[in-house]
Structure formats: C-alpha cells, structure tokens
N, C-alpha and C positions, 0 to 999 in steps of 0.2 A: 362669726357663730357659723355663719352655715360652711365655713372652710372646715373649721373644727369637727362638724358630725359627719363631715364628708370622708376626716382621715381617721375618726373613730370608727368607720363604719368599713373602711378600710380595711384597720389594724382586725378588727374582728371575725371579717369574712376568711382573712391570711391566717387567723387561729384556727377558724374550722375549718379551713383547709388543710392544715397540716396535723390536725388529728384525727382527720379522716383516715380508718384503718388500720390505725396504732398498735392492736394486738395483731400477736402470735395467732398462726392455725393450730399450734399446738393447744395453745391456752382453751380456744373455741371447744378443740375436743375434748380436753379435758374438765371444760362443762358442761356438755352433753356429756359424755359419762358417766358424770357426779347426778344429773337430773336422772338418767334414765337406769342406772342401777343403786343409788342408795336413795333414790326418792326426794331428792332436796328441791327446793324452791325453784322456780325457773329465776324471781328474782333476788332472790341469797343466793345463788349461784354465779348471775350474772357480777352483782356485786363483789363474792370474792375472788372470782378468777377474772377481774376486769375487762369484763367481754359487754358487750353493746346490748340492752336486754332486749330489743326488738328482733336483732340478728340471733339471739340464742334460743328466742323463743317460736320464730320462724322454723328452724334446723327442727326444734322438737316436736312442734304439728306437724312435720314432713311435708310444709310446705315449699323447702330449700332443703336440698342434698346439703348433707354434714360437709363432705369436700368440696363442696363448692368456693371458689375463689374469686369470682369477678361477677359483682351486679349486672343484671341485663339478661335479655334472652341468649338461650344458646346458638352458636356459630347455623349459617346453615347447611354446611361440609360437618361433617365429624371428623376429630383427628385422624383415624385412619385415611379417608378420604384425603384429606390435606394433604398427610402425611406422603401420599402416591404422587400427588399432583407435587410437592416439593422435590421429590426425587426425579420425578418424568423431567421438568423444569432444569434440574441437573444435567441431570443426564442429557437431554437435548444439549444445551448448551456445553458440554465438554467435545461432544461432536461437531460442534461448529453451526448447529441451526437453531440456536437461540430463537427464545419468546421475547417480542415488546411486550409495554405493557398492556395495550390494548390484545393483542393476542393470547395472553395471560388472562385478562378478563374473561374472553370468547370462551380460552379453554374451559374455565369454571365454568361458565354457564351450561356448557355444552356437557359437563359430568352432572352437573345438578340434573337437568334436565333429562339423563340418562338413569340417574337412580331414582329420578321421583319425584326430586324436591323440588322444582319449580318449572313452569309452564315457560314455553317455548319463546310467547311473549311478551316473559319480563325477565328479561336479561338483565346479570350482576351489574355495579357500577362500580364508579373508581375509591369510593367509603369501602364497598367489601375489599377492594383490593389493598390499603391503608390498615384498615383492621387487619387482613391477613398479614402485611408483615410486621404488623406487632407480634402476631402469636408466633412468624417463624422469621425471629431476627436475621438468619442468617440470607434470607431474601432480599437484594441491594439490586436496583436499576444502575448497571454500566455499560461504558461505553465498549464494545469491542473493539480488538484488534482486527484488521481485514488479514486474512489467511487465506493465500490463493491454495486451488486443488492440488497443484501439484505438493506445495508443502504440507498438506493435511494427508497426501498419499504415501508422503515419504517418511515423515513422524511417526511409524510403527513402533510396536512393542520391542520387535525383534531386533529393528536398528537398534533402540535407543541401550538395549540391552547389553548386543555386542561391542558398541562404543565402549559403555562405561567397565565390561571385563578387563578388554586391551587398552583403556585407560588406565585399571587398577595394574594390569600385568606392571605397566612402563612406569608408573610410579612404585611399584617392589623393586623393580630391577634395579630402579638409578636415587633410588633412598632417598623418593621427597614427599612421602607423607607426611614426614616429622619437620620438611621445610617449605611450608608454604610460600616465604619470599621468593623461592625461586622456578614459582608457577605463574607463567604470565599471559594475556590474552590481548591480540593487538587484532583489531576491526579500522572501517574506513565508516567514513560519516558525510553524507555528500550536504549539503547547505546551498542556500539560493538567496540571493538578494532581496528578494520579495518575501516578505514575512508574513506568517498568516499572524492579523492580530487578535488582541486577546477581546474578551469580554468589557464592554465599560460601562459606564453610568451616567445615563442621558434622561432628558425628560418623556415624555411621550408625542413630542414634537417633530412628526417626520420620522425616519429611517436613520439610525446614525451612520456617518462615514468613517472609513479612516484611510489615512495618505500613508501609503506603501509606497516603495522602489521598483524601477522599473526592475523587469527579470529581464538578468544577466546570464553568463556562463555559469555553470555549478564550480564549485571550490568545495574538495573535500578534504577532510580533517580523519588524520592517523594517528589514535588513541591507543594507549596500552596502559595498561596496569596487571597489580599481582593480586594474589591472593590475601594479603596482609592489609591492603588499600593503599600504597604507593604507586600515584601516578606517576608518567613519563610526561614529558614535556610535548605537546601538540605538533602533526606535521603537517605543513598546508601544502596543500597541490593546488598551484593558481591556474586559469588558464591563459596562455601566454606560448611564447617562443624564445623569450630572453629572462635572464633574473634580473630584478631590481630590489634594491635592499630595501629599500622604504615600505613594501609590501607587507612584512612585520614586525615594522614601526607600532607600538605600546604592547606587543604581543607579552606571551610571561617569557621568565627568563631560559634559557636555554631551547625558546622555541627556532625550528626551521622549515624549511620549504623547498617545493621544485615547480617545476612550471611542464605543464603538457599541454597539448592544443585543445581538447574536449575539456580539462581542467578534472579527469579521475587517471585515477591511478592505473599503473601498467606493468608490465614485466620488471620492465631496469629503473623505474621509481622503487616500486617495495621492494627489489632486491636492494638498491641502494640505502633506504632507510634499515634493513635488519643491520646492514653492513658498517653504516657511518651513523646513524642518530642511534638506536637500541643500544649498540652496544659501548657506546659514548656515554649511558648511565649503567649499565648492566654489564658488572666484569663476574663470570662463575673463578670463584673459588678453586685451585689446585683439586684439582679432583672428583669436583663437584660438576654438577649438569644442570643445565637450565631450561625448563619444559615453557614451552613458548607454542602454542594451538590456536587456529585460525577456520575462515572458513576454508571452501575448496575451491576458490574461482582459480582459473585456467593462471592467469597472471600470478599466482603465489608459489607455481611450483615450475621450478628451473633447475635444470642440471648444475647450472655453475651456483645455484645459490644452498643447492643440498651438497655438495663438496665442501663449498665454505664452510656451514654448519657443521660437517662429522669433524672439519678440522679443529673448530674451537667447542667442541661440548655443547652444542644449542640441539635440542631435542627438538625438532620440528613437528606438531601431532595436529592434525587437521581432522576437521569435523564431519560429522556422513552431511549427504548431499541432502539440500534445503530443510534442514534439521539448526540451524543458525538460531532462529528464533526463539527455541526452548532449551539447547545448549550454551550459547555462546554467551559468556555475563554480560559483556559490553550491549551486547541486543537489550538483555533480559531488565537488568536496572539501570543502567547509564546514558545509553546513548533517546532513550526517551525522553527522560528529565533535561537531556543535551539543548532538543530543541524544544523544549517546553520555556526555558532559560531564554534561548537565544530569540525567539519572540517576544520575548518582553522586555529584553534589553533592548533588539530593533524598535520596538513600538518607545521607549523613552527617549531614545536619540532622535526620535523621529520627532519628537514633543520637544526637546531640549534643543535641537539644531532646525527649526523652520524654512522651507525651504532647500536644506539640505536631503541626498539621498546616499542612499548605502553601497558602495560598490566595493571592489577588490583591494580598493585603499584602505579603507577601514573598516571591511570585513574580520580581517586579524583578532584588533581592538577589541569589537563586539562579541566575535565567537570563545575569546579566549577567556573571557571573562564566566561564560556560560561554561566553558572545558572545566575548568578551576575548580565550580560549586556540583556539575553532576558526577565529577570522577572525584569524587569525595571518599574519604579513607573508611568512611561509614556507607556509603553506596557500593563502594569497590566491594567489599566486605558480603555486605548480603547478597551483591550480584552474585560472587563464588558460591556464596553456604547455597542459595536457590538452586542454582545451575548443575555443582555436583552435591553438594547435599549426601555429604556420607559415600558417593558412588551406589547409591539406592534410587534405583528407576521407578520406583514407588511414588516418590514425591514430584517425580515429573507428572505421572500417570498417575490417578486417579484410580481404585478400584470401580469398574463399570458399574454402575447402579440399578440394570438388571438383575447380575449375578446379585445382587444384595437382597432384590426385593423377590427373586424365584428363590433366595433360600430362606425367605420368611416363613414362620410358623405361621398361617393365618388363626389356629384355633388356639391359638395359646394366648396370653396376653404379650405380643411382642411389644408392644409400644405403649412408653409410659410416658406418664406426666410431664412436663417440663419444670413442676413447681413441688418441690415436696410437702406435701398437705399436712401430712400429722407423722407421729411417731408409729412406727410398728407396732399392731395390736395382734393378740388372739384373737382368732373369728370362734372359737368356742365360746370367749368370757363375754364375746361381743356379737350377739347372732341381729343385730340390727343391720352391719357392716356388709354389702353387699359383696356378691364374686367379681372380681376381676377381669371381665370381659373384654368392656371395650369402653376403655376413659377418653372423656371430651375433654375440653378447656374448666366445662365447669362441674360436672356431675358425675359419678357411676352408675350405670343401668343395675339397677336391684331387681329386677324381673330376668330372672334366669331364663325365661320364655325369648330373651330378645338376645341373647348371643347366639344363638342358631341363626337369628334374622340378619347381625352383624354379620358373620360369617359368609352366608349367602349374597350379601352387597358387600363385602369384600371382591367374591369371585367376581362379582358384576363390574364391578371398577375395575380391578386386573383386567379381565375382556378390553373395555376401554379404552386403558392405555397400551395395552397391547396391538390393537389400530393405532396409535399415534405415534409410537418406537417407530426409527428406523435401524436398519442394521450398518457400523460402521465396513467404508469399503474397503475389506481388509483382502480380500480375494485381487490378487492381479491377474490379469491376461496374460496369454502366453503370447508372448513376442519375440521377435530375433531379438537376444541381448547385444546394446550397442558398444561396441567400445570406445568407452573415452578415458580421459585421465582422471575422470573426477570420481569416477566406479572404481580406479585400482587405489587413489588415495583416501578415499571418504573412510572416516573411522579409523586410521591409521598412523599411526608415527612413521612420516617419510622417512626419516636418517635411518630406518631401521636397515641392515644389509637385503633382506628378503624385499619389501618393497623397493627399497633402489632398484635394485635390479630388474625389477617387471616397469620399472619406470622409465629406465633405458631402454630396454625390449619394447616398450612401446613408442617413444621416442623416434627410434631405429626405425621400427617399422612403417612408421608413419610420415618417416621424410622419404623412404620409397616409396612411398605409392601417391609422394607430390608429383603431378605433372607439368610440364613446364608451359605456362600459362600463354596461347597461342594469340596471334596479334590479330586485331581484326580490322585492320589496314589492307588493301589489296595491292598486290604489287603491280607493275603496269602490265607486265604480261600475264597477270590472270583478268586485269581487267573487261569488262565485257565492250564488245567493238560493237560501234553504232553503224548502221546500215546508211551509205549514201543515197541512199533512194526512200528517206526517211520525209514524209508529206511533212511541212513548217506549219505551222498555225500563228492562230494569236498570240499564244501564250506559252507557245514549245520553245525549247531550247536544243542547241545543236555543238555536241564539241568534234569540230575539225581536226581528226586524229591523222589525216594524209600529209599535212607539213609544206603541200604545195598547191597550188591552182589548177593541177591537171585533171580534166574532167573528162573520161573516153565518150566515145561517138553516140554510141547506142544507151548513154544516161540518158534518164529524164531530165528534162533543161523543163516542163512547163512549167512547174512548183516553185523554179528560181526567181532570184530577184530581179524586178524590170530593168534595174540600172545598172548593176554589176554582174548581173546574169552569174551568179554563186549563191551554194546554197549558203555559204557564211560568207560575213562579209570582211573584205580586207583588211580591215580597221582591227581586229579582233584578235589581228597579233600582237599588237602593241599592247593588249590589256594583260597584266600581271595578274588578276584577281579574276574569282568565278564573274562571269556575265551572262546574265539574260539578254539574247538575243529577240528582241520584240519584231514583230510582223503587222504590215497593214494593208487589207485590200482597197484599192482604189476604188471609189464609187463610178468613175467613168471609164475606165481600160479594164478595171477586173483585174489587173494584174497583181502579185502581189511585191512587198518593196519593204526595206531593212528600215525601219524607226531610229534612230540617233546615228547611224552611218554609213547611212544612202538618202537619207530625207534629212531637210532641219526640224521635221515633227518627234518630239519624244515621246509625245503620251496621247492616243487616241481617246477621247470620249463617248461613251455609247451616245447613239443615235447623233453624230456629227458627223459633218461630211470629210473626206479624206480625198487629197487628190497627190498622186503622185508625180516628182519633180517634171516630166513627158508634159503630162495635162496640164501642170500649171504653166509649162513653157507656152503650152497652145492658147489659154488662158490669155497669156502675158501680149500673145502676136494679135489676137481679137482686139484685147483692148486698145494697145496700140493703133491699130487701122479705127478704131473708133475716134480714139482721139484726135487724128490726122485729120479724119473727113468733118470733126466736128468745129475744128478752126478754134479752139478754147487758147485761154490762156497759154504765152510759153511758157514762163515759170511754170505755171502747176502741171503742164506736158511734163516738162524735164524732172521737174522733182519725183513724178510718178513713174515715168521711166524709169531712172536709178533704182526707186526702190526696189523695181521688180526684177532688173539686172542684176542687182545684189543678191534678189532671192534666189535667181535664177546660178549664178554661179556658182552660190553656198552650197545648192543644192547639187551640181556637177559635180561639186569637188568632192 
C-alpha cells in the first residue's frame, strides 16, 4: 500500500511538472489585451485563452511585466552588460588569451562593482556562472590548443589572404575546382610507445594508476588523403638502420615503411614516399594534374623532387610558414582524433595483455586501427571543408569583436531578446507597451527616463572593457630579413617556373657560402712545445718530445728523479697510450722520485711516509747490522734479508 501511494505521488508530480508553462506567450498577450481593451474579466479571459489565472492577474495588476518569460528575480547584470561580457570573452579567446571559469567570475564581479551593482566583499559565485551559461548557450568550457607565439604572429590575415589568392589561381589554372579527387594533403605525425592513459572509472580509495609502456624512440606516420575522403595507406618511419619486414605485420593493406636513426622523416625518406608510395595509389590521367600541398619543412623541398614532380604533372604547393594549424586539413581534423584513438587502443592492449609492453614491433598494428578511423571519409571531407571552405578567409578568421562593439549604436535598441515574446502590435493601440530602450531577460523598462540611464551605463561598461582589451600584435618589428628556403616556398606552388628558379638560385648561392669545416686536431708541427725546465710535481705530467736521453750540461737537474736522473722516465717510451707520470717526495732525503717506473710504489696516500729506493736501501743496511748484532734465529734472519734484497733489486731495476 505504501509503495502504491509513493508511485501515485511520483506520477502526479511528474504530470504537474509537465504541465508547467504549457501556454504560449502569444495567448498570454492576447488575454492581457482582452482584459485591458474590452474590459473582459480576468477569470473569464484566463479560461478563454487557456492561461493560468494568477499569471494573468499579476500582469494586469502590474506586479509582473507582460513580456516576462521567466520566474524569479532579474539577473544582476543587464542583457547589455552581459552581451558586452560575452563579446569580450570571445574576443580574448580568439587572440589566444582566454579566461578560465574562475577568471570569468572574477571579471563579472569587477564589472558589477564598477557599475555599482555589487559590493567588493560580495563577489559572484559559480551558481551565477551556471545561470550565465544557460542565458548564453554559446559560452562553453573548452580546453584550448597550445599555440606558440611564433605561430600566433605568423598566422596573420594578410598571410592567409595571400595564400588563398595564390591557391585559387592554381586551381583555376589547372582546372581543379571541379576535381576534388585530385587535391591531396600529406603530413607527418609522430607517435610514442608511452601513451597517455584515458580517464577511468574507479573508487575513492587512493589515487588510480595506469600501466604504460616505457618511452622509446619516436615512430613517424606519414598520412595522406584527398578532398573527397579517400585515404592512402600509412607510411611508417621506424628508428633503426636495417629494414625488417615483421615491423609492419598486422598493418593495413598497402602499408609500407622506412627506417632512420632518429625515427623522424628526412629528405630521402620523403622523396621516396612521394615517388614510390604516393604514386603507387595516385595516377593522374592524361592531361590532368594532381595538387599536393604540405608544410614547408626543409626536408620537403629538394631539387630532384621538383624536377620529378614537373615531369609527372604533380603540383607541389607549400603552406605558409607556421600556419599549418589553421590551413592544413590533416592537422585540423584528423591527427587530433588519431592521437586520441591511439591512446585508447594502447590502453586496451595493455589491459588485454598484462605484462606486455608496446614497442616498435607492434606499434604498427595498433596505430593502423587509429589511422583508419581518424582518416575516415567523413573526417577528411570535414577537414578539407574547414581548411579551405570555398576559399574564404573569413571562415578562418572571425571578425574582430572590437569592431562589432564600436559599430553598435548604443542609443538604439541594438540588442534584442533571444526569445520571441509576442506578436508585433501597434503602439498606438497599446499605450501600455513600453519603449524598447533596453531589454532584459525578464522585462522591458517602461519608464522612458531609464533610457538615458541605460545609455550612460553602457558607456561605463565600454570604458570598463576598454581597459581589459588587448591589441593583437600585428606590428612587425623592422629587422633584417633572413633569407631561408621557407620564406621562398611558403604559400606558393614550388613546381611553377618562377618559384623553381628562385629555389635553384638560393641553393646555388647557399652552396657557395658553405666553407670547409676546419679540423680541431692539432698537427705535430703546430703542437705547443713543452719546456725541458718544467718543474715536476706530485700530479704533473710531462711529454718527452726530444726522443733521446741527452740533456745539456747547463740544464737544471735539481728537479730530476734521484734514481734515473731524468725528467722523463726511460720506461715511458714503451707505453703506447697516454700515461700520467706520478712523482713522490722522499721524506728522508727530500728528493723527487718517479712512482711505478723508478720505485715499486704506485700510489702515495696523504700523510703516509715515502722513502726513495736509496733511503730504503740504507734502512736495509741498518736493519741487517741490527740483526747480526742481536744474533737472532738464522732462519728469520735469512728470510728478512731475502725480502729486503728482493725489494732493493726490484727498485734498482
């Protein structure tokens, strides 16, 4: 019985919720006009037009305005102020300096304080932001792509306009506007064996972990597709020195590969790709040309490739410098999904094969699945549509919001409500209708004196956002132009005669400027000579360049070895490698001695006693005399004498 009552309550609550505000604004307006003009009773008008009685009575009694479509209090900021806020947010996002959610809330709080609608100690909350998003559906939270400053400066309106003008000329010259199947784009994408784990479902106990493969060398995928959505099989570049056929096992039909030391593409690999792999699947008909455009990396421009392309009716079109993120279809709509699908496939493989890792032996099989899904016909067509878009740069660059704001007439009703509240009526027949000076989400201000206040308020809002706006860095500093191959080929078809001649002149001038690399090795005749009078030390080294043992009579011999009487030991000649000669100072006689060569001692530690062989022999004589005088055991005496004699013989040797 209890369950049945609860079920009945839920059904009745659901039915009440569905019946909430089912009438149209037009019926409410007609009922209101019937009461005001014909004197019809409120209850009868509500029943006749099918509107709630209390709703109609509130509007007749002027408690709620007739144009109100939402219950509750008005938003803190007027629609004009929120519109300016929305335009400012979009303008900053286009420049690459967008606001986060917390920053938007702080900005709106500052605006409310600036116009006197909020106190400084009462900022807005996230509840205001959620309602703000409902009122302005185009405001969304999105993760932006990172954009380097050099790309932001290079992708100017003039550069893109010149690119589209040149591209349209090439399309008209070779009759390619009606042949989208002859327009191809090729680009490279690097992938790593260490994938980015996706979001997972877990419990609250502890931080979740995801097992990934160790980072290895990069693997490059060269992808290609045309404007009608046809993809070419992928071409892999693995890190290595020898080709192994099992690297592409499990790949798509027609998959090919090459190897390089770094795993990145180079001039030879790219040229081999165009001549052998690309032409295997693309064969232009007699009298027709194929347009192939790509970024202007230095490895993509070689004279041999230019000559070959001209012979085979292939038009090589290079994109402007640092503009591939807005002009290259594969970058715009294909390689982003490729990376996400690849990460998902890697996570699936690691979960299904615990204990195994992803290496270059199985990366082809995994990435081919992502390649076939990312370069689908729908994605390719959408990417070309977004990149080219009928050769109109306005689809790439939106009109600057600041110009829209400045062109807006603040004194007129330029901002309209987002909802059609009622049918248009004649103001003469409806004197209660207010002037359309400033409209909010709920009502229209009926007092004409408030129009001037709204205009003054809009000027204040404009001053507020003028201090927040920043200008795009379009002014180029005067610098000496740097001649590079990218500056010549960027935004041009490099197979045209004039561009090809410029490339050949640049290559020829660049080859002349190249100087032979000087060797850093010193020849024997230029090696610095070492003075024979160089004073040795405990860690000094000496190179004997004389080649003999002769020393002049007037040379200083006080620093020579007390055993061999030379600065360089005689045994050094037999050493084929670089040997550092170590010295030691005798604690008895104060003479220097070569270690290892003239003494059986190889290393002398700090604060340890060292005796040269002469002083060691003197000590042997003293110990021998003491043994003879003591008259000890003959065996002990003989062994001691043998040990000291062997030591002396080794030292003198």
